[in-house]
NULO-156314 format. One record per residue: x, y, z of N, C-alpha, C in turn; residue number from 1; residue in three letters. Coordinates in nm, 2 decimals, padded with zeros to 4 digits. Layout:
N
+--------+--------+--------+--------+--------+--------+--------+--------+--------+-----+------+
|    n.u |    n.v |    n.w |   ca.u |   ca.v |   ca.w |    c.u |    c.v |    c.w | pos | code |
+--------+--------+--------+--------+--------+--------+--------+--------+--------+-----+------+
|      X |      Y |      Z |      X |      Y |      Z |      X |      Y |      Z | NUM |  ALA |
...
+--------+--------+--------+--------+--------+--------+--------+--------+--------+-----+------+
REM end
This chain:
187
+--------+--------+--------+--------+--------+--------+--------+--------+--------+-----+------+
|    n.u |    n.v |    n.w |   ca.u |   ca.v |   ca.w |    c.u |    c.v |    c.w | pos | code |
+--------+--------+--------+--------+--------+--------+--------+--------+--------+-----+------+
|  05.50 |  11.10 | -23.69 |  05.48 |  11.08 | -23.54 |  05.63 |  10.90 | -23.53 |   1 |  UNK |
|  05.74 |  10.96 | -23.52 |  05.79 |  10.87 | -23.53 |  05.74 |  10.77 | -23.35 |   2 |  UNK |
|  05.69 |  10.77 | -23.29 |  05.64 |  10.74 | -23.16 |  05.54 |  10.72 | -23.14 |   3 |  UNK |
|  05.50 |  10.59 | -23.14 |  05.37 |  10.52 | -23.12 |  05.27 |  10.58 | -23.05 |   4 |  UNK |
|  05.19 |  10.57 | -23.10 |  05.05 |  10.61 | -23.01 |  04.95 |  10.50 | -22.96 |   5 |  UNK |
|  04.93 |  10.57 | -22.83 |  04.80 |  10.41 | -22.78 |  04.70 |  10.49 | -22.80 |   6 |  UNK |
|  04.61 |  10.36 | -22.80 |  04.47 |  10.42 | -22.86 |  04.38 |  10.49 | -22.86 |   7 |  UNK |
|  04.42 |  10.54 | -22.69 |  04.31 |  10.65 | -22.69 |  04.38 |  10.77 | -22.74 |   8 |  UNK |
|  04.52 |  10.79 | -22.75 |  04.55 |  10.92 | -22.83 |  04.55 |  10.89 | -22.95 |   9 |  UNK |
|  04.55 |  10.80 | -23.04 |  04.51 |  10.78 | -23.21 |  04.36 |  10.80 | -23.18 |  10 |  UNK |
|  04.28 |  10.79 | -23.09 |  04.14 |  10.82 | -23.11 |  04.07 |  11.01 | -23.20 |  11 |  UNK |
|  04.13 |  11.07 | -23.17 |  04.10 |  11.18 | -23.20 |  04.15 |  11.21 | -23.38 |  12 |  UNK |
|  04.26 |  11.11 | -23.41 |  04.31 |  11.08 | -23.52 |  04.17 |  11.03 | -23.63 |  13 |  UNK |
|  04.16 |  10.91 | -23.54 |  04.09 |  10.84 | -23.64 |  03.91 |  10.92 | -23.64 |  14 |  UNK |
|  03.89 |  10.99 | -23.54 |  03.74 |  11.02 | -23.57 |  03.74 |  11.16 | -23.69 |  15 |  UNK |
|  03.88 |  11.21 | -23.65 |  03.84 |  11.33 | -23.76 |  03.91 |  11.26 | -23.92 |  16 |  UNK |
|  03.95 |  11.17 | -23.93 |  03.98 |  11.08 | -24.09 |  03.82 |  11.04 | -24.09 |  17 |  UNK |
|  03.76 |  10.96 | -23.99 |  03.65 |  10.88 | -24.02 |  03.57 |  11.05 | -24.09 |  18 |  UNK |
|  03.58 |  11.09 | -24.04 |  03.47 |  11.26 | -24.07 |  03.49 |  11.28 | -24.24 |  19 |  UNK |
|  03.66 |  11.28 | -24.25 |  03.65 |  11.28 | -24.37 |  03.63 |  11.23 | -24.44 |  20 |  UNK |
|  03.64 |  11.07 | -24.45 |  03.60 |  10.98 | -24.55 |  03.48 |  10.96 | -24.58 |  21 |  UNK |
|  03.36 |  11.03 | -24.43 |  03.28 |  10.95 | -24.48 |  03.16 |  11.11 | -24.54 |  22 |  UNK |
|  03.22 |  11.22 | -24.55 |  03.14 |  11.33 | -24.58 |  03.23 |  11.40 | -24.66 |  23 |  UNK |
|  03.17 |  11.44 | -24.76 |  03.27 |  11.55 | -24.89 |  03.31 |  11.67 | -24.81 |  24 |  UNK |
|  03.47 |  11.73 | -24.87 |  03.53 |  11.79 | -24.80 |  03.43 |  11.96 | -24.82 |  25 |  UNK |
|  03.39 |  12.04 | -24.71 |  03.31 |  12.11 | -24.76 |  03.33 |  12.23 | -24.63 |  26 |  UNK |
|  03.28 |  12.35 | -24.69 |  03.33 |  12.48 | -24.53 |  03.34 |  12.42 | -24.43 |  27 |  UNK |
|  03.25 |  12.31 | -24.36 |  03.21 |  12.32 | -24.20 |  03.36 |  12.25 | -24.22 |  28 |  UNK |
|  03.36 |  12.16 | -24.26 |  03.49 |  12.05 | -24.25 |  03.63 |  12.14 | -24.28 |  29 |  UNK |
|  03.63 |  12.21 | -24.41 |  03.75 |  12.24 | -24.40 |  03.78 |  12.40 | -24.24 |  30 |  UNK |
|  03.70 |  12.39 | -24.20 |  03.71 |  12.55 | -24.06 |  03.79 |  12.46 | -23.95 |  31 |  UNK |
|  03.69 |  12.27 | -23.94 |  03.84 |  12.21 | -23.84 |  03.92 |  12.12 | -23.93 |  32 |  UNK |
|  03.93 |  12.16 | -24.02 |  04.09 |  12.13 | -24.10 |  04.20 |  12.17 | -24.06 |  33 |  UNK |
|  04.18 |  12.39 | -24.06 |  04.22 |  12.48 | -24.03 |  04.28 |  12.51 | -23.87 |  34 |  UNK |
|  04.19 |  12.46 | -23.81 |  04.28 |  12.44 | -23.65 |  04.37 |  12.41 | -23.60 |  35 |  UNK |
|  04.45 |  12.50 | -23.53 |  04.61 |  12.45 | -23.55 |  04.65 |  12.33 | -23.52 |  36 |  UNK |
|  04.56 |  12.25 | -23.37 |  04.62 |  12.16 | -23.41 |  04.61 |  12.06 | -23.49 |  37 |  UNK |
|  04.46 |  12.00 | -23.58 |  04.51 |  12.00 | -23.64 |  04.55 |  11.98 | -23.79 |  38 |  UNK |
|  04.63 |  12.10 | -23.88 |  04.69 |  12.15 | -23.95 |  04.84 |  12.14 | -23.94 |  39 |  UNK |
|  04.84 |  12.13 | -23.80 |  05.00 |  12.12 | -23.77 |  05.03 |  11.92 | -23.82 |  40 |  UNK |
|  04.94 |  11.85 | -23.72 |  04.91 |  11.72 | -23.79 |  04.94 |  11.69 | -23.88 |  41 |  UNK |
|  04.87 |  11.74 | -23.97 |  04.87 |  11.74 | -24.16 |  04.94 |  11.76 | -24.22 |  42 |  UNK |
|  04.97 |  11.85 | -24.19 |  05.14 |  11.99 | -24.21 |  05.24 |  11.87 | -24.20 |  43 |  UNK |
|  05.25 |  11.78 | -24.11 |  05.40 |  11.69 | -24.09 |  05.39 |  11.63 | -24.17 |  44 |  UNK |
|  05.28 |  11.57 | -24.23 |  05.28 |  11.42 | -24.31 |  05.27 |  11.48 | -24.43 |  45 |  UNK |
|  05.16 |  11.62 | -24.45 |  05.20 |  11.65 | -24.60 |  05.22 |  11.81 | -24.63 |  46 |  UNK |
|  05.38 |  11.88 | -24.60 |  05.36 |  11.97 | -24.67 |  05.32 |  12.03 | -24.75 |  47 |  UNK |
|  05.26 |  12.20 | -24.70 |  05.18 |  12.25 | -24.82 |  05.01 |  12.22 | -24.76 |  48 |  UNK |
|  05.04 |  12.11 | -24.72 |  04.86 |  12.14 | -24.67 |  04.77 |  12.27 | -24.64 |  49 |  UNK |
|  04.84 |  12.33 | -24.52 |  04.76 |  12.46 | -24.42 |  04.80 |  12.57 | -24.51 |  50 |  UNK |
|  04.86 |  12.51 | -24.66 |  04.85 |  12.67 | -24.79 |  04.76 |  12.65 | -24.86 |  51 |  UNK |
|  04.69 |  12.46 | -24.88 |  04.54 |  12.49 | -24.95 |  04.43 |  12.54 | -24.88 |  52 |  UNK |
|  04.49 |  12.46 | -24.76 |  04.35 |  12.48 | -24.61 |  04.31 |  12.66 | -24.66 |  53 |  UNK |
|  04.40 |  12.72 | -24.68 |  04.35 |  12.89 | -24.66 |  04.30 |  12.93 | -24.78 |  54 |  UNK |
|  04.35 |  12.90 | -24.92 |  04.31 |  12.91 | -25.03 |  04.07 |  12.93 | -24.97 |  55 |  UNK |
|  04.04 |  13.08 | -25.03 |  03.90 |  13.07 | -25.02 |  03.84 |  12.95 | -25.05 |  56 |  UNK |
|  03.73 |  12.94 | -24.94 |  03.63 |  12.82 | -24.99 |  03.56 |  12.90 | -25.10 |  57 |  UNK |
|  03.53 |  12.88 | -25.26 |  03.45 |  12.92 | -25.32 |  03.39 |  12.82 | -25.44 |  58 |  UNK |
|  03.27 |  12.81 | -25.54 |  03.17 |  12.74 | -25.60 |  03.26 |  12.64 | -25.62 |  59 |  UNK |
|  03.40 |  12.71 | -25.73 |  03.52 |  12.62 | -25.79 |  03.55 |  12.54 | -25.69 |  60 |  UNK |
|  03.61 |  12.57 | -25.58 |  03.67 |  12.50 | -25.47 |  03.56 |  12.38 | -25.45 |  61 |  UNK |
|  03.51 |  12.40 | -25.44 |  03.36 |  12.33 | -25.36 |  03.35 |  12.21 | -25.45 |  62 |  UNK |
|  03.32 |  12.27 | -25.57 |  03.32 |  12.15 | -25.71 |  03.38 |  12.08 | -25.69 |  63 |  UNK |
|  03.57 |  12.13 | -25.74 |  03.67 |  12.03 | -25.73 |  03.68 |  11.97 | -25.62 |  64 |  UNK |
|  03.58 |  11.99 | -25.49 |  03.66 |  11.92 | -25.38 |  03.55 |  11.80 | -25.37 |  65 |  UNK |
|  03.43 |  11.81 | -25.45 |  03.30 |  11.66 | -25.47 |  03.35 |  11.62 | -25.56 |  66 |  UNK |
|  03.40 |  11.64 | -25.68 |  03.47 |  11.56 | -25.76 |  03.60 |  11.49 | -25.74 |  67 |  UNK |
|  03.65 |  11.52 | -25.63 |  03.80 |  11.50 | -25.59 |  03.73 |  11.36 | -25.49 |  68 |  UNK |
|  03.60 |  11.39 | -25.44 |  03.63 |  11.26 | -25.29 |  03.55 |  11.16 | -25.39 |  69 |  UNK |
|  03.43 |  11.18 | -25.57 |  03.38 |  11.11 | -25.59 |  03.49 |  11.03 | -25.67 |  70 |  UNK |
|  03.57 |  11.11 | -25.72 |  03.72 |  11.05 | -25.79 |  03.77 |  10.94 | -25.72 |  71 |  UNK |
|  03.78 |  10.98 | -25.57 |  03.90 |  10.87 | -25.50 |  03.79 |  10.76 | -25.42 |  72 |  UNK |
|  03.66 |  10.81 | -25.39 |  03.61 |  10.69 | -25.30 |  03.48 |  10.66 | -25.33 |  73 |  UNK |
|  03.42 |  10.65 | -25.45 |  03.28 |  10.65 | -25.56 |  03.32 |  10.58 | -25.64 |  74 |  UNK |
|  03.43 |  10.59 | -25.70 |  03.39 |  10.58 | -25.89 |  03.53 |  10.43 | -25.87 |  75 |  UNK |
|  03.48 |  10.38 | -25.97 |  03.55 |  10.23 | -26.00 |  03.69 |  10.25 | -25.92 |  76 |  UNK |
|  03.77 |  10.35 | -26.07 |  03.92 |  10.32 | -26.08 |  03.97 |  10.41 | -25.95 |  77 |  UNK |
|  03.93 |  10.42 | -25.80 |  03.95 |  10.51 | -25.69 |  04.03 |  10.44 | -25.63 |  78 |  UNK |
|  04.01 |  10.44 | -25.52 |  04.08 |  10.43 | -25.41 |  03.94 |  10.35 | -25.30 |  79 |  UNK |
|  03.87 |  10.28 | -25.27 |  03.75 |  10.25 | -25.20 |  03.80 |  10.23 | -25.06 |  80 |  UNK |
|  03.74 |  10.25 | -25.03 |  03.76 |  10.25 | -24.85 |  03.65 |  10.15 | -24.79 |  81 |  UNK |
|  03.66 |  10.04 | -24.86 |  03.63 |  09.93 | -24.79 |  03.72 |  09.82 | -24.78 |  82 |  UNK |
|  03.69 |  09.74 | -24.67 |  03.81 |  09.62 | -24.59 |  03.79 |  09.53 | -24.72 |  83 |  UNK |
|  03.69 |  09.47 | -24.77 |  03.69 |  09.40 | -24.89 |  03.72 |  09.40 | -24.97 |  84 |  UNK |
|  03.76 |  09.51 | -25.06 |  03.85 |  09.58 | -25.16 |  04.02 |  09.54 | -25.14 |  85 |  UNK |
|  04.04 |  09.51 | -24.97 |  04.15 |  09.50 | -24.97 |  04.23 |  09.39 | -24.94 |  86 |  UNK |
|  04.18 |  09.32 | -24.85 |  04.20 |  09.23 | -24.80 |  04.18 |  09.10 | -24.89 |  87 |  UNK |
|  04.29 |  09.00 | -24.92 |  04.28 |  08.89 | -25.00 |  04.15 |  08.77 | -24.92 |  88 |  UNK |
|  04.13 |  08.71 | -25.05 |  04.02 |  08.63 | -25.00 |  03.89 |  08.65 | -25.12 |  89 |  UNK |
|  03.78 |  08.54 | -25.09 |  03.66 |  08.50 | -25.16 |  03.58 |  08.65 | -25.12 |  90 |  UNK |
|  03.53 |  08.77 | -25.21 |  03.47 |  08.90 | -25.18 |  03.33 |  08.86 | -25.08 |  91 |  UNK |
|  03.27 |  08.79 | -25.12 |  03.08 |  08.79 | -25.08 |  03.14 |  08.70 | -24.96 |  92 |  UNK |
|  03.24 |  08.53 | -24.91 |  03.25 |  08.55 | -24.80 |  03.34 |  08.65 | -24.69 |  93 |  UNK |
|  03.42 |  08.69 | -24.73 |  03.51 |  08.83 | -24.64 |  03.38 |  08.90 | -24.61 |  94 |  UNK |
|  03.31 |  08.95 | -24.75 |  03.23 |  09.06 | -24.70 |  03.17 |  09.02 | -24.57 |  95 |  UNK |
|  03.10 |  08.90 | -24.58 |  02.99 |  08.80 | -24.49 |  03.05 |  08.84 | -24.33 |  96 |  UNK |
|  03.20 |  08.74 | -24.32 |  03.28 |  08.74 | -24.22 |  03.32 |  08.92 | -24.19 |  97 |  UNK |
|  03.32 |  09.00 | -24.25 |  03.38 |  09.14 | -24.21 |  03.22 |  09.20 | -24.08 |  98 |  UNK |
|  03.12 |  09.13 | -24.19 |  02.96 |  09.28 | -24.16 |  02.93 |  09.14 | -24.03 |  99 |  UNK |
|  02.92 |  09.02 | -24.03 |  02.92 |  08.95 | -23.87 |  03.05 |  09.04 | -23.75 | 100 |  UNK |
|  03.14 |  09.02 | -23.84 |  03.28 |  09.08 | -23.68 |  03.21 |  09.23 | -23.63 | 101 |  UNK |
|  03.22 |  09.27 | -23.72 |  03.11 |  09.45 | -23.73 |  03.03 |  09.41 | -23.60 | 102 |  UNK |
|  02.90 |  09.38 | -23.67 |  02.76 |  09.35 | -23.58 |  02.77 |  09.35 | -23.48 | 103 |  UNK |
|  02.93 |  09.22 | -23.45 |  02.89 |  09.21 | -23.30 |  02.97 |  09.28 | -23.21 | 104 |  UNK |
|  03.09 |  09.34 | -23.28 |  03.15 |  09.46 | -23.20 |  03.04 |  09.62 | -23.21 | 105 |  UNK |
|  02.96 |  09.63 | -23.28 |  02.88 |  09.76 | -23.24 |  02.81 |  09.67 | -23.13 | 106 |  UNK |
|  02.73 |  09.56 | -23.16 |  02.61 |  09.50 | -22.98 |  02.73 |  09.56 | -22.87 | 107 |  UNK |
|  02.84 |  09.52 | -22.86 |  02.96 |  09.52 | -22.75 |  02.96 |  09.66 | -22.67 | 108 |  UNK |
|  02.98 |  09.77 | -22.83 |  02.97 |  09.87 | -22.79 |  02.82 |  09.98 | -22.80 | 109 |  UNK |
|  02.74 |  09.90 | -22.78 |  02.63 |  09.96 | -22.77 |  02.59 |  10.03 | -22.86 | 110 |  UNK |
|  02.64 |  10.04 | -22.99 |  02.62 |  10.12 | -23.17 |  02.54 |  10.08 | -23.20 | 111 |  UNK |
|  02.43 |  10.17 | -23.28 |  02.38 |  10.10 | -23.39 |  02.45 |  10.19 | -23.53 | 112 |  UNK |
|  02.39 |  10.17 | -23.65 |  02.47 |  10.26 | -23.75 |  02.41 |  10.38 | -23.77 | 113 |  UNK |
|  02.48 |  10.49 | -23.73 |  02.38 |  10.64 | -23.75 |  02.33 |  10.69 | -23.84 | 114 |  UNK |
|  02.21 |  10.77 | -23.88 |  02.12 |  10.80 | -23.99 |  02.23 |  10.88 | -24.07 | 115 |  UNK |
|  02.36 |  10.93 | -24.01 |  02.40 |  11.00 | -24.16 |  02.51 |  10.91 | -24.20 | 116 |  UNK |
|  02.53 |  10.79 | -24.18 |  02.59 |  10.66 | -24.23 |  02.48 |  10.59 | -24.38 | 117 |  UNK |
|  02.38 |  10.62 | -24.33 |  02.33 |  10.61 | -24.50 |  02.33 |  10.52 | -24.47 | 118 |  UNK |
|  02.39 |  10.41 | -24.60 |  02.34 |  10.29 | -24.61 |  02.50 |  10.22 | -24.60 | 119 |  UNK |
|  02.61 |  10.27 | -24.58 |  02.74 |  10.20 | -24.58 |  02.72 |  10.11 | -24.51 | 120 |  UNK |
|  02.82 |  09.99 | -24.63 |  02.86 |  09.87 | -24.60 |  02.92 |  09.89 | -24.45 | 121 |  UNK |
|  02.93 |  09.80 | -24.37 |  02.97 |  09.82 | -24.24 |  03.12 |  09.78 | -24.29 | 122 |  UNK |
|  03.22 |  09.78 | -24.33 |  03.35 |  09.75 | -24.40 |  03.38 |  09.86 | -24.44 | 123 |  UNK |
|  03.34 |  10.02 | -24.42 |  03.36 |  10.11 | -24.49 |  03.46 |  10.19 | -24.38 | 124 |  UNK |
|  03.57 |  10.19 | -24.45 |  03.70 |  10.28 | -24.32 |  03.64 |  10.38 | -24.26 | 125 |  UNK |
|  03.53 |  10.48 | -24.29 |  03.47 |  10.59 | -24.22 |  03.43 |  10.54 | -24.09 | 126 |  UNK |
|  03.34 |  10.44 | -24.16 |  03.26 |  10.37 | -24.01 |  03.36 |  10.31 | -23.91 | 127 |  UNK |
|  03.43 |  10.19 | -23.94 |  03.54 |  10.18 | -23.86 |  03.60 |  10.22 | -23.78 | 128 |  UNK |
|  03.67 |  10.34 | -23.88 |  03.78 |  10.45 | -23.78 |  03.68 |  10.52 | -23.65 | 129 |  UNK |
|  03.57 |  10.53 | -23.69 |  03.47 |  10.61 | -23.57 |  03.43 |  10.56 | -23.48 | 130 |  UNK |
|  03.40 |  10.38 | -23.48 |  03.36 |  10.31 | -23.40 |  03.48 |  10.29 | -23.30 | 131 |  UNK |
|  03.62 |  10.22 | -23.38 |  03.74 |  10.23 | -23.29 |  03.83 |  10.37 | -23.21 | 132 |  UNK |
|  03.78 |  10.48 | -23.27 |  03.78 |  10.63 | -23.20 |  03.66 |  10.61 | -23.10 | 133 |  UNK |
|  03.58 |  10.59 | -23.11 |  03.50 |  10.68 | -22.96 |  03.52 |  10.49 | -22.87 | 134 |  UNK |
|  03.50 |  10.39 | -22.94 |  03.56 |  10.31 | -22.84 |  03.67 |  10.31 | -22.75 | 135 |  UNK |
|  03.78 |  10.38 | -22.83 |  03.91 |  10.40 | -22.76 |  03.91 |  10.50 | -22.66 | 136 |  UNK |
|  03.82 |  10.62 | -22.66 |  03.79 |  10.68 | -22.58 |  03.67 |  10.65 | -22.41 | 137 |  UNK |
|  03.60 |  10.56 | -22.49 |  03.47 |  10.50 | -22.39 |  03.56 |  10.44 | -22.22 | 138 |  UNK |
|  03.55 |  10.49 | -22.14 |  03.65 |  10.46 | -22.00 |  03.61 |  10.31 | -22.00 | 139 |  UNK |
|  03.53 |  10.27 | -22.06 |  03.54 |  10.09 | -22.00 |  03.59 |  09.99 | -22.03 | 140 |  UNK |
|  03.68 |  09.93 | -22.00 |  03.79 |  09.84 | -22.00 |  03.74 |  09.73 | -22.15 | 141 |  UNK |
|  03.63 |  09.72 | -22.13 |  03.54 |  09.64 | -22.25 |  03.53 |  09.71 | -22.37 | 142 |  UNK |
|  03.52 |  09.85 | -22.39 |  03.52 |  09.86 | -22.55 |  03.63 |  09.97 | -22.56 | 143 |  UNK |
|  03.75 |  09.98 | -22.49 |  03.91 |  09.96 | -22.52 |  03.93 |  09.85 | -22.53 | 144 |  UNK |
|  03.93 |  09.72 | -22.51 |  03.95 |  09.58 | -22.56 |  03.89 |  09.60 | -22.70 | 145 |  UNK |
|  03.76 |  09.62 | -22.70 |  03.68 |  09.59 | -22.85 |  03.77 |  09.71 | -22.97 | 146 |  UNK |
|  03.83 |  09.83 | -22.90 |  03.88 |  09.92 | -23.02 |  04.04 |  09.87 | -23.06 | 147 |  UNK |
|  04.05 |  09.83 | -22.96 |  04.25 |  09.70 | -23.01 |  04.25 |  09.62 | -23.11 | 148 |  UNK |
|  04.13 |  09.52 | -23.07 |  04.10 |  09.39 | -23.14 |  04.04 |  09.48 | -23.29 | 149 |  UNK |
|  04.01 |  09.57 | -23.29 |  03.89 |  09.61 | -23.40 |  03.98 |  09.69 | -23.48 | 150 |  UNK |
|  04.13 |  09.73 | -23.43 |  04.22 |  09.77 | -23.51 |  04.34 |  09.68 | -23.54 | 151 |  UNK |
|  04.37 |  09.57 | -23.48 |  04.41 |  09.46 | -23.51 |  04.38 |  09.36 | -23.60 | 152 |  UNK |
|  04.22 |  09.33 | -23.61 |  04.18 |  09.27 | -23.69 |  04.09 |  09.30 | -23.82 | 153 |  UNK |
|  04.02 |  09.40 | -23.85 |  03.95 |  09.50 | -23.95 |  03.99 |  09.59 | -24.00 | 154 |  UNK |
|  04.14 |  09.64 | -23.93 |  04.20 |  09.81 | -23.97 |  04.35 |  09.76 | -24.02 | 155 |  UNK |
|  04.43 |  09.67 | -23.93 |  04.57 |  09.64 | -23.93 |  04.60 |  09.58 | -24.07 | 156 |  UNK |
|  04.53 |  09.45 | -24.10 |  04.58 |  09.39 | -24.23 |  04.58 |  09.48 | -24.35 | 157 |  UNK |
|  04.52 |  09.63 | -24.36 |  04.46 |  09.67 | -24.47 |  04.50 |  09.84 | -24.49 | 158 |  UNK |
|  04.47 |  09.91 | -24.41 |  04.45 |  10.03 | -24.40 |  04.58 |  10.10 | -24.43 | 159 |  UNK |
|  04.70 |  10.05 | -24.42 |  04.85 |  10.09 | -24.41 |  04.84 |  10.12 | -24.58 | 160 |  UNK |
|  04.80 |  09.97 | -24.65 |  04.82 |  09.99 | -24.85 |  04.71 |  10.08 | -24.85 | 161 |  UNK |
|  04.60 |  10.11 | -24.79 |  04.53 |  10.21 | -24.83 |  04.59 |  10.34 | -24.85 | 162 |  UNK |
|  04.63 |  10.40 | -24.66 |  04.66 |  10.51 | -24.72 |  04.76 |  10.52 | -24.82 | 163 |  UNK |
|  04.86 |  10.43 | -24.85 |  05.04 |  10.45 | -24.93 |  04.95 |  10.52 | -25.01 | 164 |  UNK |
|  04.84 |  10.39 | -25.13 |  04.75 |  10.44 | -25.24 |  04.70 |  10.55 | -25.27 | 165 |  UNK |
|  04.57 |  10.63 | -25.11 |  04.55 |  10.71 | -25.14 |  04.66 |  10.89 | -25.14 | 166 |  UNK |
|  04.73 |  10.80 | -25.07 |  04.87 |  10.92 | -25.05 |  04.92 |  10.92 | -25.21 | 167 |  UNK |
|  04.92 |  10.81 | -25.27 |  05.02 |  10.84 | -25.41 |  04.89 |  10.91 | -25.53 | 168 |  UNK |
|  04.74 |  10.89 | -25.51 |  04.62 |  10.91 | -25.63 |  04.58 |  11.03 | -25.61 | 169 |  UNK |
|  04.56 |  11.14 | -25.47 |  04.47 |  11.24 | -25.43 |  04.55 |  11.32 | -25.50 | 170 |  UNK |
|  04.43 |  11.39 | -25.58 |  04.54 |  11.52 | -25.54 |  04.51 |  11.71 | -25.53 | 171 |  UNK |
|  04.43 |  11.61 | -25.43 |  04.42 |  11.78 | -25.26 |  04.49 |  11.70 | -25.16 | 172 |  UNK |
|  04.56 |  11.84 | -25.12 |  04.69 |  11.76 | -25.04 |  04.62 |  11.70 | -24.93 | 173 |  UNK |
|  04.50 |  11.76 | -24.86 |  04.43 |  11.73 | -24.76 |  04.44 |  11.55 | -24.77 | 174 |  UNK |
|  04.38 |  11.47 | -24.86 |  04.33 |  11.38 | -24.89 |  04.48 |  11.29 | -24.93 | 175 |  UNK |
|  04.63 |  11.36 | -24.95 |  04.73 |  11.28 | -24.95 |  04.78 |  11.29 | -24.82 | 176 |  UNK |
|  04.75 |  11.40 | -24.69 |  04.80 |  11.45 | -24.57 |  04.71 |  11.24 | -24.52 | 177 |  UNK |
|  04.58 |  11.27 | -24.56 |  04.52 |  11.16 | -24.48 |  04.55 |  11.02 | -24.55 | 178 |  UNK |
|  04.60 |  11.02 | -24.63 |  04.65 |  10.88 | -24.66 |  04.82 |  10.85 | -24.58 | 179 |  UNK |
|  04.89 |  10.95 | -24.57 |  05.03 |  10.91 | -24.47 |  05.00 |  10.95 | -24.36 | 180 |  UNK |
|  04.90 |  10.97 | -24.31 |  04.88 |  10.96 | -24.23 |  04.85 |  10.83 | -24.15 | 181 |  UNK |
|  04.74 |  10.76 | -24.19 |  04.67 |  10.60 | -24.22 |  04.79 |  10.53 | -24.28 | 182 |  UNK |
|  04.90 |  10.58 | -24.39 |  04.97 |  10.45 | -24.34 |  05.10 |  10.47 | -24.25 | 183 |  UNK |
|  05.11 |  10.57 | -24.16 |  05.25 |  10.57 | -24.06 |  05.14 |  10.51 | -23.96 | 184 |  UNK |
|  05.01 |  10.54 | -23.92 |  04.93 |  10.49 | -23.81 |  04.91 |  10.32 | -23.79 | 185 |  UNK |
|  04.88 |  10.27 | -23.94 |  04.82 |  10.12 | -23.98 |  04.94 |  10.04 | -24.02 | 186 |  UNK |
|  05.07 |  10.08 | -24.07 |  05.14 |  10.13 | -24.19 |  05.24 |  09.98 | -24.13 | 187 |  UNK |
+--------+--------+--------+--------+--------+--------+--------+--------+--------+-----+------+
REM end
């Protein structure tokens, strides 16, 4: 991705990455990832990802994918998908500021935390990318401005570093590709 993408062009990528970060890989998500358009984007960043996606999805693969998701995104020595873990500053104050920022943004976007998000902190990268993607695709200028503001203020300072770390630590090519995409888009 040598050519910079507009917020509207980035939105489908942000929404796909959001889904990957919010849920464990499963057969349904793997089917989405196997679509030619998605595979081409992922393969450009991580050669070999299409071969990984073509492997049969069985109980062993399902268990490995669940373990990898937990290792990367849930366990302490993983790659935490939270802004507060990456942005320098006092965590409690930073967390409060981010929560306020995202809450206000969600009000502007007429959005609420969806039931599928459970008890996610408002600084979770999956949630932030979902907000940025849906706002960028909205036709209202105020929503598109909100998406640009979210990318600049809440994503820009840390997502590139998150992506590079994910790319280094991931065992599954899909997660390495996601890390590479994030590093390119926000690096």
